N, C-alpha and C positions, 0 to 999 in steps of 0.2 A: 667585750667581759664574760667571763665565765659561765659556764653551763652547769645546769642542774637539775638530777633526776627527782622525781618526787612519786610518790604514794599519797593519794588523796581518798578522803570521802566526801562525797556531796549530800545534799539535805536527806536522799532515800536511804545514808549506808550503802551506798555502791562504789565499790575502790575504783580510781580512776588513777592511771600512769603516763605518765608524757615526761618532756625536759624543758625549761624552760630559762632563761637568759638574763641572768641580775648580776649585779655588784658585790652578792653574798646571799648565805640563806636564809637570811632575814627577809630578805627584798622580797625573794619568793614565798616565803609565807605568806608578805603582806598582799603579796599580789595573789595568794588563792584565796586568802580569807577572803579581799574586796572581789574576788568572785562566787563567792558563796560557796566555797570550799575548805575543808577542814586536812591538813595535811599528816600523815603521821610519819613521813622516810622523807626528809631531802638529803642527800651526795649530790658532790660535785663527778662529774662525768664525765667523757670527751667523746660520748656519742650525743649528735644535736637531734638527730632523729625522733628520739622519743621511744624508739621501736627498739625491741631484745635484739644484740648485736649476735650477728654470727658468727660460727668459727671460720677456719679459713677455707675446709672443705668446702664450706655452703656458700660461701662469697665468691669461691670459681664458680658453682655453678648458678648461681644467681641470675635471673635473666635482670638484666640491664633497661633501663628505661630507654622507651625507642619512638622516634621522632611522632610515629603514627601516635602515639600515647599523645602527646604534647598536644596535636593537630586536631585530636578528639575532645581532648578536656578544653582547648579553647571552644569551638562549635560547640559545646555544649555550655559550657558558662553563657557564650551570647545568649542562646536560648533562655536559660534557667533566669539572667538577668534581664533580659527584656521580657520576661513574663511577670517581673514583678518580683522574684524568688531572692530572700536576702539570703546576700554572698555565702552566710557562714551555712545556714541550711542549703545551698545548694551545693557548697564543699561538700558538707555528711553523707548528700545521696550519693554524689560522684566517688566518694572514698570506696562506700559502701558495693556499687557497683565498679568499681576497675580493677578489671582481669589483674593485670600485673601487679606483684607483687611489690618489687619496687618503687613504681609511680604511687601506690596505698600509702608505702610510707610518705612520700613526698607530701601527698595530697594531707594527711595527718597533721606533719612537722607546718605546712603553711595555715592552717585551721589553730591548732598550737600559738602557732607566730602572730594570728589575729585576736587571738582571745588575750596574748599581753599586749594588748594596743597597736602592732606596729600593722604598715600601710602593707596589700598585698603585694607589692611592687618588690618591697623591702624583704617580706618574706622570701618570697621567689630568688631574692638577692644571693640568701641563704644555698641557692642547689645551684650555681655556675654550671655543672656538668648538664645541667636537665634542663633552665632554661636557660637561652643565649639571652649575651647585652642588649643585643638586641630588641627580641622579646620582652625583656624587661622593660628598656627604655619608653617604647611603645606602651607599655602597661600602665606605665608610670604619667604619660600622657594623658591616659585614659581617665587618671582619678584626677589629675587636676581640671581635666576637661566635662569632668562630668558624663564622658560619652564610652563608657568601659563596654558596653553590649559591642558597637560597633569596632572599638577596637581589637575585640577577640574575633569578631568574625572577619576581616580583614587580616590577622595574626593568621588562622585559619586557612582562608584563602591563599596566602603567600607561600605557607608550609606545604598545603596541596601542588603548589607551582613547584614548590622545591624538590618534593619527594618525588613528581611525574618528567622534572628534570635528571636527578640522580637514576632512574630508574629507567629511560629512553639510552642513554649512555652506557650504563650497565649492558642493557641488550645490546646495543653495535655492537659492544668491544668481546660479547660472551665466544661469537663463532671464533673471531681473530685470535682469540685465547685460548680458544681447544684446541687450534692448526698448530698453535707453538708449544701447546704441551706436547702434543702427540709427535712432531718433530725432535723434540728436547729426548722424550722417553724410547726415538725409535733411536738414535743415536748412542742412546747408553745400550740400548742391549744388541746394535750392530757391535758398537766394539767391545761389550762383554763377553758374546756370543758366538756371535758370525764371523767376526774379523778373527778371531782365535784361531775357528776350527778349518779355517781357507789355508791361516798361516803351517799350521802342519802340513797341507799338501803341498802346498810351494817350496817346504823346509824339500821335500824330497825330488826337487827338479835338480837341484845342483848347478842349476844357472842366475846371471845376472839377472833380476827381477827390474820390471819398468819404473821410475820415480816414482808414479801416483801410487803404484802396488809398496813400495820401502815406505813411502808416507802414510801411506792408511797401516801398516803392520807396527810402525813406532809409535803411531798416537794409541792404537788401541793398547801398545805394550807399557807406554807409560800409561796409561787410563788405567788398565787392571794392576798395575803396581803400587800407583801413587794416589787411588780410588780414596784413601782418608784424608792426604792433604788435600786435595783440590776439592771435598767437601768443607772443608777445614778453612781454607782459604773463602770458601762462598760462601760459607757460614759467616766469618769474621766479618768480611766485608759488606754483606747484608746487614749484621747489626752496629759496623760502622758508621754503613747511610745512614741508618734509622735514627741512630745518635746525635749524628751532623745537622740533618734535618728538622731535627727536633730544637736545634739550636735559633737564635735569634736570626742569627748571618746564613745558617745552611739555609731555615726553612727560605728568608728570601731571595736568596743565589734559587735554589730548587724551583721555586715559584715562579721565577724570572724565567730561566731555561725551559721550562713544560711550555712555555708559552711558544716557544723558537724549533718545537719538533714539527717536524712534516706531518699533513692531514690530521694529526692532533690537536696541535696549539692554537688553528683557527677555533676549531669546536669548544675546550677549554676557556679562548679571550671569549668568545661571540656570550657562552653563556655563563661566564663572568659580569661580563657589560649587562646579560638582560637580567640578573640577582641585581646588581646596584642599582640599574634603569626600575625594579620595580619597586625594590627598597626605598627608593628616593620618593618615588609617589607617592606611595604609601605612606611614610613619614610627613611629607608634603600636603598631603589630605585631611590626618590628623591633627593640623594645627602646630605640627613640632617646627621651629626656627628654621635656617635654611643653615646655618652656621651647627648647630645641634645636629641635623638632620646629616649631616654629610659628618661628625662625626660617628654618629651611629651605624651609620652605616656603610663605614668605613670596615667596623668587625662582621660586616656581614657576606662581603665578597668571598672570601674563604680564600684567598690571593694575596700573600702581604706585600708582592712586588704593583698590583694594583691597585690596593689600599695604600699603598706609600703614596701615589699619583691624586688619591681621593683625598689625602691628608693635608697634598698641596692644594688641592682646589680648596681644603677648607680654608686653609691659611690665605689664600688669596684674596676668598670674600670679605676675613677680619679686615684684610687689609683696604677694603675697599672696590677692588675688581671684579666685573660682570663674572658669571654662568660663565655664558659664552667665552669668556676671555679666558677663565682658570681651565677651563673641559680644554679648546687648545692649547693650550701651556702643556696638560699632559700629553700629548700624544698619544691618547690609546684612542680617542675619536673619530669614526669617520665622518669625508665632509657634508654627509646628508644628516648624518646622527646632530651635528653643529648646529648645519642650519637645523634645526625644527628645534631647536634647547633653544636659539636667536628667534625663534618664532615665539613660543612658550615665554620668553622674559619678555616681547614687547605686546602680548595681549592677556601677561599676568596668567596663563593657563599652562603656567608650567608640570606641575602633577599629572594635567592629562597628556602633555608631549611624552613626559617619560612613559606613563604608560603604554603610548604608542609606540616608543622606542622598545620596551619592552617585547612590546605585542613583535614589532619587526623583527630584531636579537631571536625570539626564542622561535619564529617563522625560520631564519639562515639556521637555525643551531640544529632546526629538525630537519632541515634536506640535509646537512652535512653531513644526519647522522643514518639519515635515509640513503646514502651514496657513500657513507663510511665501509663495507662491504665490499661495494665495488671497487671502489678506491685501494683496497688493503690486498684485494688479491693475485692481483698484476706480482705482487711484494712476493705475497705465499708460493705465487707456481712459479715463477722465477727461486725461491730460495729452493721449493724442492726440487726445479729440474736440478739447479748446480747440485748438492747432497747424490741425486741421482746419479749422477753423470760421473764424481766424482769415487762413488762407489764400484759403478760400473766398471772406471776405467781402470780404480785398480782391484778390483775381482778379475775381471771377465780379461786382460790384455793378458796378463800369464796363461793362460789356458787355450789363448788362441793361442798365444805365439810357442804354444806345448804342440798345438794340433798341427799346424803349418810345419813345424820343424818334421812330426812323423807322419804330412805325408810324402813331403820329401827325399825321407828315407828311403 
């Protein structure tokens, strides 16, 4: 249905502006009159948030909603609902106290949607870039079971785990990325400034230069003459790669390949499986049926290759297979994990065992991250050594040859 921007006056004569979804303008007017508000203007709009649209410059610099905003929102809603505060009043307070302007707009839209009779999960579905499908599905479960306060608490804890995992990975990759960037900058500087300076010296030798020296000189000359072409090719390749992985087939291929990377592949796989186990445990504890839980969880693992295996597990369960059999057929879980799943199915405590699996994978990820620098350092040292050796042989061999000739004379 289309959206209509309206201006209205309440019983105190205060001006109220907002956006409402309806079949036509008459429907909007009826809804406003039913809320005790007298409309003064109703217009068709494409702005669904009910806020003043920003120009392109403001939109460019407008800070997007962060995961931390949603996490704090979940924790605060848990506290408010548990204290018996009506959700509309709680949202009004959260809107006033929100630091992020973008998230304040989202909360305002949630309030307006609730005013029109929508459920909270349906209102959140209007903001897929802010609330994930998993988040919305869990809120829907909370609405059906009357346990919204518990759901928001668990969602907050789940998002905290996700944030800590991402921060650990970023921290572990900071040093290797810094070294690689420095190496790249050093190679560019050497090719543009250092080698051309030595080329002028070598030109006066009037002698055949060593193979390594000729290689460096030719590489530097090519780099200086065609740096625009190289930059264009690199930029084009980056754009093509980004467009490729934005497709369904490209994302599936990349998510599968990244699991095969040395060192990093193990970390990504274990972190993804920890996310799967934690999400499944949360869904199961909240009373979500297994088939529905697997459907929702497949959208949270952030890896389409692993998600496809989760979907295969769901299809197996729909056919009547056990979780253990479908997990074994997926080929992504270790024997220890499969044994824990088997115990969980036998005892009826699958959610607790999934929590244990998540803790186990989290521990392994933490261990891998702690040793990441130690595993990468030998590769970086060898790479630096090879680069220095090539430069030393290419630049100093002609000088040594010239010195030896001079001594012989």
